[in-house]
C-alpha positions as CSV (number, residue, x, y, z in Angstrom):
1,M,68.5,68.7,100.3
2,T,71.8,67.6,99.5
3,P,71.9,66.5,95.6
4,E,72.9,62.9,94.4
5,P,76.8,62.5,93.8
6,R,77.3,63.2,90.5
7,A,75.2,66.2,91.0
8,L,76.9,67.3,94.0
9,L,80.5,66.5,92.3
10,R,79.8,68.6,89.1
11,Q,77.9,71.6,91.7
12,L,81.4,71.6,93.6
13,F,83.4,71.9,89.7
14,D,81.0,74.6,88.6
15,A,81.6,76.4,91.9
16,A,85.4,76.4,91.5
17,V,85.3,77.9,87.3
18,A,83.1,80.4,88.7
19,S,85.0,82.0,91.2
20,A,87.7,82.1,88.8
21,L,86.1,83.9,85.8
22,P,87.4,87.2,84.9
23,D,84.2,89.3,84.5
24,I,84.2,88.8,88.7
25,S,87.7,89.7,89.7
26,I,89.5,91.9,86.9
27,Q,87.6,95.1,87.8
28,H,89.2,95.2,91.4
29,F,92.8,94.8,90.1
30,L,93.0,97.2,87.1
31,P,95.4,100.5,87.4
32,D,94.5,103.9,86.8
33,P,94.8,105.2,83.4
34,P,97.7,106.8,82.6
35,K,99.2,110.0,80.8
36,G,100.1,108.5,77.5
37,R,98.8,105.5,75.6
38,T,97.2,101.9,77.3
39,I,98.3,99.2,75.0
40,V,96.9,95.5,76.4
41,I,98.5,92.5,75.4
42,G,97.8,89.2,76.8
43,C,98.0,85.4,76.2
44,G,95.9,82.4,77.3
45,K,92.8,80.1,77.2
46,A,91.1,83.7,79.3
47,A,92.6,85.9,77.5
48,A,89.7,86.8,75.7
49,A,87.3,87.2,78.9
50,M,90.1,88.7,80.1
51,A,90.3,91.5,77.6
52,R,86.6,91.7,77.6
53,A,86.5,92.4,81.2
54,V,88.9,95.1,80.8
55,E,86.8,96.8,78.3
56,A,84.0,96.5,80.4
57,H,85.6,98.4,83.5
58,W,88.0,100.6,81.7
59,H,87.9,104.2,81.5
60,G,89.8,105.9,79.2
61,Q,91.7,105.2,75.8
62,L,92.5,101.8,75.1
63,E,94.1,99.2,72.5
64,G,95.7,96.0,71.7
65,L,95.8,92.5,70.8
66,V,95.3,88.9,72.4
67,V,96.0,85.4,71.4
68,T,93.9,83.0,73.0
69,R,92.9,79.1,71.8
70,Y,90.9,78.1,69.0
71,G,87.3,78.1,70.1
72,H,87.9,80.6,73.0
73,R,87.0,83.8,71.4
74,V,84.3,85.9,73.0
75,P,83.0,89.3,71.2
76,T,85.5,92.5,72.1
77,Q,85.1,95.9,70.9
78,R,88.4,97.8,71.4
79,I,90.7,94.4,71.6
80,E,91.6,92.7,69.0
81,V,91.3,88.6,69.7
82,V,93.2,86.6,67.4
83,E,92.9,82.3,68.0
84,A,95.7,80.1,67.7
85,A,96.9,76.6,68.6
86,H,97.3,75.1,72.1
87,P,99.1,72.7,73.0
88,V,101.2,72.6,69.9
89,P,101.9,76.1,68.6
90,D,100.9,77.2,65.2
91,A,101.4,80.4,62.4
92,A,99.0,82.0,64.1
93,G,100.2,82.1,67.5
94,L,103.5,83.3,66.2
95,D,102.0,86.2,64.0
96,A,100.5,87.4,67.2
97,A,103.5,87.5,69.0
98,K,105.4,89.1,66.5
99,R,102.7,92.0,66.2
100,M,102.5,92.1,70.2
101,L,106.2,92.9,70.1
102,A,106.0,95.2,67.8
103,M,103.0,96.9,69.8
104,V,105.4,97.5,72.7
105,Q,108.3,99.0,71.3
106,E,109.1,102.6,71.1
107,L,106.6,103.4,74.3
108,S,107.5,106.0,76.4
109,Q,107.5,105.9,80.5
110,D,103.7,107.9,80.3
111,D,102.5,104.6,78.7
112,L,100.9,101.8,80.0
113,V,101.2,98.1,79.2
114,L,98.4,96.2,80.5
115,F,99.4,92.2,79.8
116,L,96.9,89.8,80.4
117,V,97.8,86.2,80.9
118,S,96.5,83.2,81.8
119,G,97.2,79.3,81.2
120,G,98.0,78.2,77.8
121,G,99.8,81.0,77.1
122,S,102.9,79.7,76.6
123,A,102.1,77.6,73.6
124,L,99.8,80.6,72.1
125,L,102.5,83.3,72.6
126,T,104.9,81.7,70.1
127,L,108.0,83.8,68.5
128,P,111.4,81.6,68.4
129,A,114.9,82.9,69.3
130,P,116.7,83.7,65.9
131,G,117.8,80.4,64.3
132,I,114.7,78.5,65.8
133,T,112.1,77.5,63.3
134,L,108.0,77.0,63.8
135,E,108.7,73.4,63.4
136,D,111.4,73.0,66.0
137,K,108.8,74.7,68.4
138,Q,106.3,72.0,67.7
139,Q,108.8,69.5,67.6
140,I,110.1,70.2,70.8
141,N,106.4,70.8,72.3
142,T,105.3,67.7,71.2
143,A,108.3,65.9,72.5
144,L,108.1,67.5,75.8
145,L,104.7,66.7,76.3
146,K,104.8,63.0,76.0
147,S,108.3,62.8,77.9
148,G,106.0,63.5,81.5
149,A,107.8,66.8,81.9
150,N,105.9,68.7,84.6
151,I,104.6,72.4,83.5
152,T,107.8,74.3,85.0
153,E,110.2,71.6,83.1
154,M,108.6,72.6,79.9
155,N,107.9,76.2,80.5
156,C,111.9,76.7,81.6
157,V,112.7,75.2,78.1
158,R,110.4,77.5,76.2
159,K,111.7,80.6,77.9
160,H,115.2,79.9,76.2
161,I,114.5,79.1,73.0
162,S,112.0,82.2,72.6
163,A,112.2,85.9,71.6
164,V,109.2,86.7,74.3
165,K,109.3,84.4,76.9
166,G,111.2,84.7,80.4
167,G,110.9,88.6,80.6
168,R,111.9,89.5,77.1
169,L,108.2,91.4,76.5
170,A,108.5,93.6,79.6
171,A,112.2,94.5,78.9
172,A,111.2,95.7,75.0
173,A,108.4,97.7,76.3
174,A,110.7,99.2,78.9
175,P,110.5,102.4,80.2
176,A,106.8,101.7,79.8
177,R,105.4,100.9,83.0
178,V,104.2,97.2,82.3
179,V,101.4,95.9,84.7
180,T,100.2,92.2,84.4
181,L,97.0,90.5,85.5
182,A,97.5,87.0,85.7
183,I,95.4,83.7,86.1
184,S,97.4,81.2,87.9
185,D,97.3,77.7,86.4
186,I,100.5,76.7,88.0
187,P,101.6,74.3,91.2
188,G,102.6,77.2,93.7
189,D,101.9,80.6,91.3
190,D,104.9,81.0,90.4
191,P,104.5,83.9,88.4
192,A,107.8,83.5,86.1
193,V,106.2,80.0,85.1
194,I,102.5,81.4,84.0
195,A,102.8,81.1,80.3
196,S,106.6,81.3,80.6
197,G,106.6,84.5,82.3
198,P,106.8,86.9,79.0
199,T,107.1,90.1,81.4
200,V,108.4,88.5,84.6
201,A,112.5,88.0,85.4
202,D,113.7,84.3,84.7
203,P,115.8,82.4,87.2
204,T,116.4,79.5,85.4
205,T,119.1,79.3,82.7
206,F,120.1,77.8,79.4
207,A,122.1,75.5,81.2
208,D,119.0,74.5,83.1
209,A,117.0,74.0,79.9
210,L,119.8,72.0,78.5
211,A,119.7,69.3,81.4
212,I,115.6,68.9,80.9
213,L,115.8,67.9,77.9
214,E,119.2,65.7,78.4
215,K,116.7,64.1,81.7
216,F,113.9,63.3,79.1
217,G,116.4,62.1,76.4
218,I,115.3,64.4,74.0
219,Q,118.1,65.3,71.3
220,E,116.2,67.3,68.6
221,P,115.8,69.2,66.8
222,A,119.8,69.8,66.2
223,S,119.0,73.5,65.9
224,V,117.1,73.7,69.6
225,I,120.4,71.6,71.3
226,S,123.0,74.3,69.8
227,H,120.8,77.4,70.6
228,L,120.8,76.1,74.3
229,R,124.5,75.2,74.3
230,A,125.5,78.7,72.4
231,A,123.7,80.2,75.4
232,K,124.4,83.7,73.8
233,E,121.6,85.9,75.5
234,E,120.2,85.0,78.8
235,T,116.6,85.9,79.8
236,P,116.3,89.1,82.1
237,K,117.3,88.0,85.6
238,P,116.0,89.5,88.8
239,G,116.8,93.0,89.3
240,D,117.3,93.5,85.8
241,S,116.9,97.2,85.3
242,R,114.4,97.1,82.5
243,L,111.5,95.2,84.4
244,R,112.1,98.2,87.0
245,N,108.4,99.2,86.3
246,S,107.3,95.8,85.6
247,E,104.7,94.2,88.4
248,L,102.3,91.5,88.3
249,Q,98.9,91.4,90.1
250,M,97.4,87.9,90.8
251,I,93.4,87.9,90.5
252,A,92.9,84.3,90.4
253,A,94.4,81.2,91.7
254,P,94.0,77.4,92.4
255,Q,93.3,78.2,95.9
256,M,90.7,80.3,95.7
257,S,88.6,77.7,93.6
258,L,89.4,74.8,96.1
259,Q,87.7,77.3,98.4
260,A,84.8,77.8,96.4
261,A,84.2,74.5,96.1
262,A,84.9,73.7,100.1
263,D,82.0,76.3,100.9
264,I,79.7,74.8,98.9
265,A,80.2,70.9,100.2
266,T,79.8,72.9,104.0
267,G,76.6,74.3,103.0
268,F,75.4,70.7,102.7
269,G,77.1,69.3,105.9
270,I,79.6,67.6,104.0
271,T,83.5,68.3,105.4
272,P,85.8,69.2,102.9
273,L,89.2,68.4,103.2
274,I,91.7,70.3,100.7
275,L,94.5,68.1,100.5
276,G,96.8,70.7,98.3
277,D,96.3,73.7,95.3
278,A,99.8,72.3,93.8
279,I,99.9,69.0,93.4
280,E,102.2,67.3,90.8
281,G,103.3,63.8,89.4
282,E,102.3,61.2,87.3
283,S,98.6,60.8,86.9
284,R,98.2,57.1,87.7
285,E,100.6,57.3,90.9
286,V,98.7,60.8,92.2
287,A,95.6,58.7,92.1
288,L,97.0,55.7,94.1
289,V,97.6,58.1,97.2
290,H,94.1,60.1,96.6
291,A,92.6,56.3,97.2
292,G,94.9,55.2,99.8
293,I,93.5,58.8,101.3
294,A,89.8,57.6,100.6
295,R,90.3,54.1,102.3
296,Q,91.5,55.5,105.3
297,V,88.6,57.6,105.9
298,L,86.2,54.6,105.0
299,R,88.3,52.0,107.3
300,H,89.3,54.4,110.5
301,G,87.6,58.0,110.0
302,Q,91.0,59.1,109.3
303,P,92.2,62.4,108.5
304,V,88.2,63.0,108.3
305,N,85.0,61.2,108.8
306,A,82.8,60.8,106.4
307,P,80.3,62.1,104.9
308,C,83.2,64.6,103.4
309,V,84.6,65.2,99.9
310,L,88.9,65.4,99.3
311,L,89.3,68.5,97.4
312,S,92.8,68.8,95.5
313,G,94.7,71.0,92.5
314,G,97.5,71.1,90.6
315,E,98.9,69.7,87.5
316,T,99.6,66.3,87.2
317,T,101.5,64.7,84.0
318,V,100.9,61.7,81.7
319,T,104.2,60.0,80.4
320,V,102.7,58.8,77.1
321,R,103.3,55.1,75.9
322,G,100.2,54.1,74.9
323,S,98.4,54.9,71.6
324,G,94.8,55.6,73.4
325,R,92.8,59.0,73.9
326,G,92.6,60.9,76.9
327,G,93.7,63.8,79.1
328,R,95.7,63.7,82.7
329,N,92.4,63.9,84.4
330,A,90.9,60.7,82.4
331,E,94.3,59.1,83.4
332,F,93.9,59.9,86.9
333,L,90.3,58.5,87.6
334,L,91.0,55.4,85.5
335,A,93.5,54.8,87.7
336,L,91.3,55.9,90.7
337,G,88.9,53.7,89.8
338,I,91.1,50.7,89.4
339,A,92.0,51.3,92.9
340,L,89.4,51.9,94.5
341,D,87.9,48.8,93.2
342,G,84.2,49.6,93.5
343,A,84.7,51.3,97.1
344,K,81.4,51.6,98.7
345,G,80.1,55.2,98.6
346,V,83.3,56.7,97.0
347,W,82.4,58.9,93.7
348,A,85.2,61.4,92.1
349,F,85.1,64.0,89.8
350,A,88.6,65.5,87.7
351,G,88.8,67.7,85.6
352,D,90.2,70.8,83.8
353,T,89.2,74.2,85.1
354,D,89.9,75.4,81.2
355,G,87.0,73.1,80.1
356,I,89.4,70.9,78.0
357,D,91.6,67.5,79.4
358,G,94.2,67.7,77.0
359,T,93.4,67.6,73.7
360,E,90.0,66.2,74.0
361,N,86.4,67.7,74.2
362,N,85.8,66.9,77.6
363,A,86.4,68.9,80.7
364,G,86.5,65.5,82.7
365,A,85.0,62.5,84.2
366,I,83.2,61.1,86.5
367,V,83.8,57.8,88.5
368,G,81.4,56.0,90.9
369,P,81.2,52.6,92.9
370,D,79.9,50.8,89.8
371,S,82.1,52.4,87.1
372,L,84.4,48.9,86.8
373,Q,81.5,47.0,86.8
374,R,79.9,48.8,83.8
375,G,82.9,48.7,82.2
376,R,83.3,45.3,82.1
377,A,79.7,44.6,81.1
378,L,80.6,46.6,77.9
379,G,83.5,44.3,77.0
380,M,86.5,46.8,78.8
381,D,89.3,45.8,80.4
382,A,90.5,49.1,82.7
383,K,93.4,48.0,83.6
384,S,94.2,47.5,79.7
385,M,92.9,51.1,78.8
386,L,95.0,52.6,81.4
387,A,98.2,50.9,80.0
388,D,97.2,52.3,76.8
389,N,96.4,55.8,77.6
390,D,92.5,55.5,76.8
391,G,90.8,56.8,79.5
392,Y,88.7,58.9,77.4
393,S,87.4,55.7,75.5
394,Y,86.6,54.4,78.5
395,F,84.4,56.8,80.3
396,R,82.5,58.0,76.8
397,S,81.5,54.3,76.8
398,L,80.2,54.7,80.1
399,E,78.5,58.0,78.8
400,D,80.6,59.7,82.2
401,L,82.4,62.1,80.4
402,V,81.9,65.8,81.7
403,I,81.3,68.4,78.6
404,T,81.3,71.9,79.5
405,G,83.0,73.5,76.3
406,P,85.4,76.3,76.9
407,T,84.9,77.8,80.4
408,M,87.0,81.1,79.6
409,T,89.3,81.0,82.5
410,N,91.8,78.4,83.4
411,V,93.1,77.7,86.9
412,N,94.1,74.0,86.5
413,D,93.1,70.6,87.7
414,F,90.7,70.4,90.0
415,R,89.4,67.2,91.6
416,A,86.9,65.9,93.9
417,I,86.5,62.3,95.8
418,L,83.1,62.2,97.7
419,I,83.0,60.0,100.5
420,N,79.5,58.9,101.6
421,P,79.2,55.2,102.8
């Protein structure tokens, strides 16, 4: 028996998250223990859960430190877990990065550095380049988050104002073997972009980073602009000898989660259509495209016949112009609801697989054929609230937020549009 629409959408999301949990996947990618020491370091929203999974499956000596977002800690025995701020870095993240950098220096080729990385790691592992302060990094992060820059652009800038990102951490660990286990939250799964690639060669340049700030009209802080213009020490590039013993394994990615949800839908006799695992763009514009596809299904049975579910992943952006509350998924859903205008038989879920949409307490929300009507009955104007970037407040008033708490993984956004007229 097929669940009712809201329950089915939640089941699809839960399947997507479960497929990316470190406890399930990490054991298949662990290297053999080395002759020397094994040092585990890591960063990201899933870093603590990854560390716990390593401990459960590792045979031999183990020590280390990982940093995760506040509220994402899980119990560990041999690997220390530190919590820090995301998406704007704080002193706890800076202290953790300093300690990790110290831990991987003066190692031998008999030693192993196991680097655990997942989405959110760029903000959590923060160690400014010389001449840049934590306050400078906080200011530039805030400006980038509000600008509408995509994650690749933001992380290009972050690499070039950091002492550990863009391959610098792996370079510091040479000649030890460095094995990175990654959970991707990046459209396209580019390892050089995940958490700004601390152990991966960086093809971007200081000039690229400066051009991104100029593109979005970001002119402060002066110390960051001066540092980028000086371009004194580039990040390690492909072919750098210091990264010769560095390798990476992708243990979970958005496509895997979309396929897990698709399998659930198929089991209920609902045709899944995966639109893409790397969709980017302004949330409200991406919503218009998704709404257009949904209407094509309703009117013409193309590209698939109903009942069906449109699935997509990736990371949209929001250019903040209002003063409301809400992450990119709430923004997407409110724009989608307006575009669909109560279309019969269409329900949608959008949420972040880490359990936190932006800086709010919800993973995402659900919109249905009656959402706009119910909103009007409560005195809310959906278009005005979208203009104010206030999707969170809209769905909270409707009691349609989906709250999961931290999921301990992160393969970016998950969207499902169920069409069953």
